[in-house]
Phi, psi and omega in degrees: 000320180293325181292321179296320180289323184284338180288338177270347183293316182295312178298323179294319179293338178273326183284320183301311178297329178296319177293323180293329180277319186280326183298314177297328178293324179293318180290330181291334180283344179290128186293339182288341180269346183259150172269148183304324178297338179290345176295339182259007183296135176086359180270150176245154185233151181280340179174185183284347177263000178296129180303325178294321178293320179296323176294318178298313182297320178295317178296320178296313180298315181296320179292318180291322177297318177298315182293319178296318179296320181293315186275326187243349180074021180256125180265124181233141175284127183296341180275351185283321184235155176286166180298321181287328174293322178294326174297317178292320179299315179299319179296320178291322178299325179291333184263351187289156176279160183298322184279350180279135177282156180289332184298331178301317182284325180291328180286347180286341187250140178290143179271141178281145179288000000 
């Protein structure tokens, strides 16, 4: 009786870790779990005028504007600030005191034409 139970133990111990490793990978490929800027991860660009870089920067700005609006209720035009300025703005919004207005932080950054 013990031999019959133990012969199934090894296959079960091998199958369970395979499901644990493969299931998260399947969910990561679903686009609803990824943010749009992650589509550009690992790519290199020739400069700031590279069309691929401009697409990345636009996707980053739109995603950050959405995230800032969702978390803080502040509406920002994605064309107003660069993607990296929006990252800094979001970080400052997380650190601000309740009584401080958001405009103080927005005025610290130059606006893009």
